[in-house]
C-alpha positions, -999 to 999 in steps of 0.1 A, spaced: 2 3 -1 13 34 -10 0 63 13 6 100 10 -5 118 43 -11 156 39 -23 178 69 -48 201 56 -65 231 67 -102 218 50 -106 194 23 -135 192 -1 -152 161 -21 -179 155 -42 -188 120 -63 -191 130 -103 -194 92 -116 -189 57 -109 -155 45 -118 -164 11 -116 -188 -17 -107 -175 -22 -76 -179 13 -54 -194 25 -20 -225 45 -21 -221 81 -36 -212 109 -14 -198 144 -8 -179 158 22 -164 193 39 -139 186 67 -117 217 84 -84 205 99 -80 171 92 -46 146 82 -58 136 50 -48 99 46 -47 91 5 -41 55 -3 -32 33 -31 -36 -2 -25 -7 -23 -40 -10 -58 -62 0 -82 -31 -16 -66 -5 -47 -86 -6 -29 -117 8 -17 -98 36 -52 -77 43 -51 -79 81 -10 -71 87 -12 -44 61 -43 -27 75 -26 -31 110 3 -15 95 -9 13 78 -32 24 107 2 25 129 16 49 109 -13 75 102 -21 75 137 11 82 144 14 108 121 -17 124 129 -9 122 168 25 142 157 10 167 138 -18 174 158 -46 165 138 -82 162 150 -96 142 119 -85 116 96 -98 114 65 -91 81 45 -89 86 6 -86 61 -17 -63 68 -45 -53 50 -71 -26 70 -90 4 66 -60 9 34 -76 12 18 -112 5 -17 -97 -29 -18 -82 -45 -50 -64 -81 -56 -83 -109 -33 -77 -128 -57 -50 -93 -67 -33 -87 -32 -27 -120 -22 -12 -114 -52 10 -81 -38 25 -94 -3 30 -123 -16 47 -97 -34 72 -79 -2 73 -110 18 78 -119 -6 107 -90 0 125 -87 39 120 -118 39 138 -102 26 172 -77 52 168 -81 82 189 -86 107 167 -122 113 148 -122 90 115 -141 97 80 -139 82 46 -143 96 11 -160 67 -13 -148 41 -32 -152 36 -67 -156 71 -79 -143 98 -98 -141 126 -71 -141 167 -75 -120 178 -47 -99 203 -33 -71 203 -4 -55 230 13 -23 218 26 -7 236 62 28 240 44 47 228 76 79 206 71 55 175 86 24 186 63 34 160 37 46 126 47 50 96 20 51 60 31 49 27 18 36 -4 33 50 -38 26 33 -70 34 57 -91 53 78 -61 72 66 -66 104 57 -30 109 92 -16 95 72 1 68 98 26 60 114 4 33 154 6 29 142 23 -8 129 50 11 157 55 36 186 51 8 165 83 -11 166 99 28 203 95 37 228 123 36 258 116 14 287 137 10 308 129 -21 347 131 -23 375 121 -43 400 95 -25 434 100 -38 459 73 -41 479 94 -21 454 97 10 441 128 2 406 138 3 389 161 -20 353 172 -22 339 165 -57 329 203 -61 362 212 -57 376 187 -80 392 200 -113 377 171 -139 379 168 -172 341 167 -181 343 139 -209 365 117 -183 352 85 -171 357 99 -136 340 134 -138 308 112 -157 305 89 -127 305 116 -103 278 133 -122 256 104 -124 263 95 -87 254 134 -81 226 139 -100 210 110 -94 193 102 -128 190 71 -131 163 69 -164 173 66 -196 167 92 -222 175 78 -255 182 42 -266 219 31 -257 238 19 -288 238 -13 -270 204 -24 -282 211 -24 -317 242 -40 -311 228 -68 -293 202 -74 -321 223 -70 -351 247 -93 -336 220 -118 -331 229 -122 -294 199 -111 -274 168 -92 -276 133 -81 -263 107 -108 -253 71 -93 -262 57 -126 -246 71 -118 -210 74 -88 -186 95 -59 -198 133 -63 -183 127 -101 -192 147 -110 -225 157 -136 -248 189 -149 -257 202 -164 -291 226 -197 -297 255 -169 -300 244 -144 -267 240 -179 -247 277 -188 -255 290 -154 -246 266 -160 -210 279 -199 -205 318 -185 -210 316 -153 -187 298 -178 -160 323 -204 -160 353 -178 -160 336 -162 -127 326 -200 -117 368 -205 -115 378 -178 -99 354 -179 -67 360 -218 -65 402 -211 -67 393 -187 -41 380 -216 -19 340 -207 -24 321 -241 -21 292 -240 -46 255 -246 -33 221 -244 -51 193 -225 -35 152 -218 -46 143 -190 -66 113 -180 -45 107 -174 -7 81 -173 20 69 -134 29 60 -144 60 93 -165 71 106 -147 104 141 -141 88 131 -126 54 101 -103 68 125 -78 85 150 -83 58 129 -72 31 125 -43 44 165 -36 46 171 -46 11 163 -17 -19 152 -40 -41 117 -42 -55 101 -74 -54 81 -96 -75 54 -114 -57 29 -145 -59 8 -165 -47 12 -201 -42 -26 -211 -28 -34 -186 -6 2 -180 8 25 -152 -5 57 -156 -18 84 -131 -37 111 -145 -61 145 -136 -53 166 -109 -61 198 -121 -48 211 -155 -39 212 -143 -2 183 -162 15 188 -197 5 225 -190 13 218 -178 49 197 -202 51 222 -233 48 247 -213 70 222 -212 95 213 -249 98 255 -254 95 279 -262 124 305 -239 118 336 -232 141 360 -202 138 390 -223 121 364 -229 95 366 -186 87 366 -173 65 340 -195 52 329 -193 15 293 -201 -3 291 -195 -39 260 -196 -61 254 -190 -97 217 -174 -97 204 -178 -134 172 -162 -124 170 -134 -97 141 -109 -101 139 -74 -94 114 -52 -102 129 -23 -114 109 10 -126 102 11 -160 119 40 -171 154 24 -155 151 -5 -180 174 -1 -211 184 -33 -226 213 -48 -209 220 -22 -183 196 -26 -162 170 -60 -161 139 -75 -140 155 -107 -148 194 -114 -143 218 -140 -141 243 -128 -110 270 -152 -96 268 -145 -57 290 -155 -30 287 -148 3 315 -151 31 313 -154 68 342 -137 90 350 -137 127 350 -100 134 359 -66 110 394 -72 113 390 -103 93 361 -85 71 388 -59 64 411 -87 52 389 -105 31 372 -69 15 406 -65 3 414 -95 -11 383 -97 -33 389 -62 -40 418 -74 -55 399 -108 -71 377 -80 -84 405 -58 -102 412 -92 -114 378 -97 -134 374 -61 -144 414 -57 -165 403 -96 -184 371 -79 -196 391 -51 -214 367 -22 -205 376 8 -191 362 11 -153 362 31 -121 359 22 -86 334 39 -61 337 32 -25 306 40 2 314 42 40 293 54 68 315 81 81 323 75 116 337 37 101 357 55 73 374 78 101 381 43 120 394 26 90 412 56 64 443 39 61 425 7 51 405 25 20 439 47 11 456 11 9 427 3 -18 433 37 -37 466 31 -43 462 -4 -50 439 10 -78 464 39 -89 442 64 -93 417 85 -77 380 68 -67 348 85 -60 340 78 -22 306 86 -9 303 92 31 269 86 41 256 101 78 238 75 91 236 37 79 210 33 59 208 -8 51 229 -40 63 260 -31 51 286 -3 67 304 0 36 308 -15 2 326 -8 -31 315 -9 -68 333 -9 -104 313 8 -125 316 9 -161 304 43 -181 286 42 -213 281 63 -240 252 81 -223 271 87 -194 252 63 -168 271 47 -143 265 8 -142 280 -15 -111 296 -46 -121 319 -60 -92 309 -53 -56 316 -62 -22 298 -51 8 301 -58 45 269 -72 61 269 -61 101 235 -74 104 224 -105 88 247 -130 105 222 -121 138 192 -115 120 196 -151 103 211 -168 132 238 -177 117 266 -186 148 300 -200 151 316 -218 179 346 -195 190 380 -208 204 366 -206 240 336 -224 230 313 -191 228 288 -188 201 291 -157 182 274 -146 151 296 -139 124 296 -104 98 291 -112 63 306 -103 29 279 -100 -3 305 -103 -33 297 -109 -70 330 -104 -83 311 -97 -121 283 -83 -113 254 -95 -133 265 -119 -163 239 -98 -184 253 -64 -177 288 -76 -185 275 -80 -221 265 -46 -219 297 -37 -207 315 -48 -239 291 -38 -264 288 -1 -246 324 1 -249 326 -12 -286 300 13 -294 326 40 -280 354 22 -301 330 25 -334 325 63 -323 360 70 -328 368 56 -360 381 19 -346 367 -15 -357 343 -27 -326 352 -65 -313 349 -85 -283 374 -103 -261 391 -133 -283 377 -159 -261 344 -147 -260 339 -142 -297 313 -164 -310 332 -174 -342 369 -167 -336 376 -182 -371 361 -181 -403 369 -198 -436 366 -187 -467 364 -212 -496 372 -192 -529 350 -221 -551 326 -249 -539 357 -270 -548 374 -258 -516 344 -258 -491 350 -298 -479 390 -293 -472 377 -263 -453 356 -281 -435 383 -306 -425 404 -280 -410 373 -264 -390 366 -299 -380 405 -301 -369 406 -269 -350 375 -274 -334 392 -306 -317 419 -282 -305 389 -265 -287 379 -232 -308 353 -222 -325 353 -225 -364 327 -221 -391 331 -221 -429 309 -197 -452 298 -222 -476 271 -199 -494 272 -188 -531 287 -159 -527 322 -142 -539 350 -138 -515 344 -97 -509 307 -106 -499 322 -134 -476 349 -109 -463 319 -82 -455 298 -103 -438 325 -113 -414 332 -79 -407 297 -72 -401 297 -100 -374 332 -87 -358 350 -125 -364 384 -117 -353 403 -137 -381 392 -147 -417 412 -169 -438 408 -174 -475 413 -206 -491 417 -214 -529 441 -228 -553 468 -202 -544 467 -213 -506 462 -253 -515 497 -251 -537 512 -231 -510 500 -250 -479 492 -213 -461 460 -197 -454 457 -158 -464 444 -145 -429 431 -109 -424 433 -99 -384 403 -75 -375 430 -59 -353 448 -51 -382 471 -66 -411 474 -95 -434 494 -129 -434 498 -163 -451 500 -190 -424 508 -225 -422 479 -245 -402 505 -248 -370 511 -217 -369 477 -208 -371 470 -229 -346 497 -217 -325 482 -182 -333 444 -194 -317 460 -210 -290 482 -174 -279 452 -154 -281 429 -177 -265 455 -181 -231 440 -201 -200 404 -183 -209 372 -215 -207 364 -231 -243 334 -239 -250 321 -252 -291 309 -227 -318 270 -228 -311 256 -225 -344 262 -251 -378 296 -250 -389 282 -243 -425 267 -208 -427 242 -220 -458 225 -242 -431 221 -214 -404 187 -197 -395 184 -159 -388 173 -147 -357 168 -112 -361 160 -85 -390 
């Protein structure tokens, strides 16, 4: 339920016409000083009618007492939310809320439900005269959600330099075109919605990687074979890294009980909008991270201080956040996404900071492997930063350039500090990739315990970590970087190990197709993705089409190459050469390095491939 509370000198309203079949009796009203509670009943409120009514009444009556209003008027107002309950259910929720309000100290009145109304409202204008609140089912009275708390927190932004100096961003002399300056502007302006379509959307469609899905909710995308290949390679790489770091892989459910005793308060502390659903008459929500399942596993485990730090990891293929529609922009922000999620239990803050530093280094390794520019943003509660300033300076030195530092006056969520590595896209939007947070609440909230050296039972701190951020956003970063390169006149490309086709063989005529297919089979057996353009087209056309698909290496094979035993190679990074099969294979090995490998996601022959876009 969304509430807008207005302390008014006067309220007048009159029914002007029915707004639907579900309605109260027609009425009008004139009231003097009152607290007007404009209320929208949101989707999902009906599964917890009594709780929503009780929590809503608590907020309204408490505010009426604070402003000294002698009367409360409940005013149904559907325009506060884009996601409304069905009219019949909404009316039941408002009836339950009215019953609660009638028991309160101030006098009570209500405007009719189900009518268009003309109204005149004279707001008083003092600091408490207007207040908005959202009532969340399952939040056990914690109706000030983390989203609201995050918006209310007061922050100061600085640049933390590697030499340890701290510079307010307003005093910094930054080139406005630099990525750091653009990130500073994005963070301080807080304009999240995209004003125009970012260029990576056209690229992801033209390259047949991923596309919008009209049969689903916005922000839920369809992935084509080449896009799935890139996703799986990124997933495999981050999985290797966390397993090498000692993480144990688990798997947990995608939906959770709203009223589970550990979930209720956590939902009010985590700044994410949930998808909600019913199983029978019981309310559930779709996970927006893998925290819940891993915390519940840890709470049932027998853990000793000797096991710490203890790392649990899950590749959460489906996580859901019902982001605002104006913020959805291709792959930058989605409602359904893949999140590699690791949680680390630590004994105390000293061990937590040591682990934080280690995972910061791992995150740098990840970002450097992508080959895209990135900027660092560090966030901390002011008091915690002051106590650990040398630690933060060490991280700035490790980065080797200034980082954005946000210092907030009070802790508004479960974490006391976190960092993010951000990419800055062609529109100046910053998108967080790698991130680590030190959580000081949920060890206790989920009753996670470890046995200390003296036999006492203690609650650990928890590090929330995604070395890569969402896999989907990594492809966004790669494509936005490619778009920036195109704008500078350079050829766009993906990292070699992520290219859907790494080498394309171009037979000069059909007489050379069979040999090219044999070469492709040989190189595929060595772990490379090689296809053959066997279409009835000239070499020039085949080269141009390979360029459009960003194929890194194109090799022409005709009579001349058959006689010499070498292939005429065109390298997307620049230059042409003639290489033997052995030399070509050595080049492929050098370009691939130790990165993960997967086979070609489409038929080897281009003539046998369907088109998925265009």
